[in-house]
C-alpha positions, -999 to +999 in steps of 0.1 A: +044+020-468+052-006-493+076+014-522+076-015-550+096-007-577+112-026-608+077-037-615+072-053-646+042-079-661+041-107-650+018-143-659-008-131-632-033-155-649-009-181-632-011-160-596-049-159-599-056-196-603-031-207-574-048-183-555-083-196-564-068-231-560-063-219-521-095-204-512-113-234-529-093-263-513-096-251-479-132-245-482-139-278-488-136-305-463-102-323-460-110-358-475-120-341-508-099-345-540-101-304-545-070-308-521-042-317-548-008-309-533+009-319-563-012-298-588+001-268-569+038-280-569+040-281-603+019-248-611+042-225-588+075-242-609+050-235-640+046-201-627+087-195-620+097-211-650+070-186-671+082-154-653+121-163-654+127-185-685+165-179-677+165-192-642+173-235-640+143-249-617+174-262-590+190-230-589+158-217-571+175-233-536+194-198-538+168-183-532+169-142-542+205-152-553+193-171-581+175-140-597+192-111-587+230-108-603+242-082-579+230-099-551+246-136-564+278-120-564+281-108-531+269-138-516+291-163-536+319-144-523+306-143-486+303-182-493+335-183-496+344-185-460+306-195-449+296-177-416+278-203-400+307-226-401+319-225-367+280-227-359+284-264-380+312-271-356+295-264-323+263-283-337+283-314-347+297-314-310+265-312-299+247-334-316+278-361-308+279-348-266+257-378-251+235-363-225+235-372-185+218-405-189+248-418-218+223-413-245+231-392-278+208-375-304+216-402-331+195-427-307+165-404-312+162-406-351+168-427-378+197-435-393+213-419-365+201-387-371+226-387-404+211-374-438+175-374-428+168-335-431+149-339-466+118-361-448+116-332-426+084-318-420+067-352-422+029-356-411+026-377-374-005-397-381-002-414-345+000-379-330-023-360-354+001-333-359+032-319-384+064-325-369+091-305-376+130-311-369+136-285-349+105-300-326+122-337-327+152-323-315+139-311-284+116-338-279+144-362-279+167-340-252+130-342-230+127-380-235+162-382-222+155-359-194+172-329-205+159-293-211+145-281-241+164-256-263+151-221-271+135-224-307+151-196-325+185-197-324+216-207-301+222-246-299+191-259-316+199-239-344+234-257-347+220-290-337+195-287-367+224-266-392+242-297-387+220-324-396+208-304-426+248-304-434+248-341-437+217-343-454+235-314-483+228-327-517+194-346-505+164-342-526+133-330-507+108-358-506+077-345-484+046-364-482+012-358-480-010-384-476-037-389-503-060-411-478-053-394-449-077-365-438-053-349-412-024-346-436-045-328-463-060-306-438-026-299-428-015-293-456-043-272-470-039-248-437-003-245-442-015-233-477-045-209-465-018-192-440+007-187-470-019-169-494-042-152-465-039-118-456-028-107-422-018-079-404-022-038-403-001-038-436-028-067-454-002-089-464+001-123-470+031-148-474+026-148-510+025-104-518+060-110-510+076-140-521+053-150-554+043-121-570+069-094-554+096-117-560+127-100-573+107-064-573+122-040-546+101-035-511+121+000-502+153-014-505+151-055-502+142-078-529+122-106-517+132-141-526+111-168-546+085-190-524+099-219-544+130-236-525+125-209-498+127-233-468+157-256-486+186-236-469+174-233-431+187-232-408+199-199-420+228-174-409+216-138-413+241-108-416+208-086-401+209-112-372+248-116-367+238-153-363+225-186-367+186-188-368+155-212-374+129-214-399+106-202-377+123-172-362+121-159-397+083-169-402+081-152-368+097-123-379+082-120-415+047-125-392+059-091-369+067-072-403+031-076-414+023-059-381+008-085-367+009-101-339+038-129-344+030-162-334+052-189-318+078-202-334+067-245-335+028-233-332+008-253-352+000-229-380+035-224-386+043-263-386+012-265-414+034-234-434+062-250-436+049-290-442+027-265-475+064-246-483+087-274-482+063-299-499+066-273-526+102-278-527+101-314-532+125-325-562+149-297-547+181-307-527+184-297-495+209-269-490+217-259-454+225-241-436+230-212-456+240-174-457+213-150-465+211-105-461 
């Protein structure tokens, strides 16, 4: 059972407004003006500014370390010798190693794959789906006659981490075209997933990472929803290795005692689309280190 401690009053009316907005938006047709990503983003920012008035918006890229002083101190000590350092070196080497046909990853991406992380995920109108960076890394491999990498860790996470590193400091600028019903529907689906309860524990992402931000669940302090995707891939001490965002999604899904969805499923890509749009205006700081 959950053990919420350190509970203190906060602005529940904003939470209710967000939840109602989520419900009404996804019930409407995707072309309806009720789907307003920018209004959602501004509401989320206002919620955190009001609930934690001493925290600068830009600091939310640091997750729970923006909110809890003791955790931040431990994290800063860890970052003096980043545990993802060797993964970055491996990712750079993999990125620059030609495929058997002589091509490289650089040929598959705009700007040679450098400093582009801030534009992912994005809506691909031609394919009618959300495209993530990890998805396109594996598509690049297959296009060049190579086998795709496993989604959750290993070389894929290392290459993604290196590409994120080249984008550090670049500001997220995710687009949800207002005139594209498919993009709006994908965003709305991701938003619905974030707020929908699931599993035997009947929990949503919002329960832990909106209402539950900085409130103990057993021995853990959930990080805030704002800025949650900026630092991936991430080296988690619990894993003892680097992992992708969708590996974390799968784990969270399992923690609710749900049947976990596979990484890079439509639902998880849409969730990443929604969550990363919520972080528009914040800088890339991946890869990161977390407990």
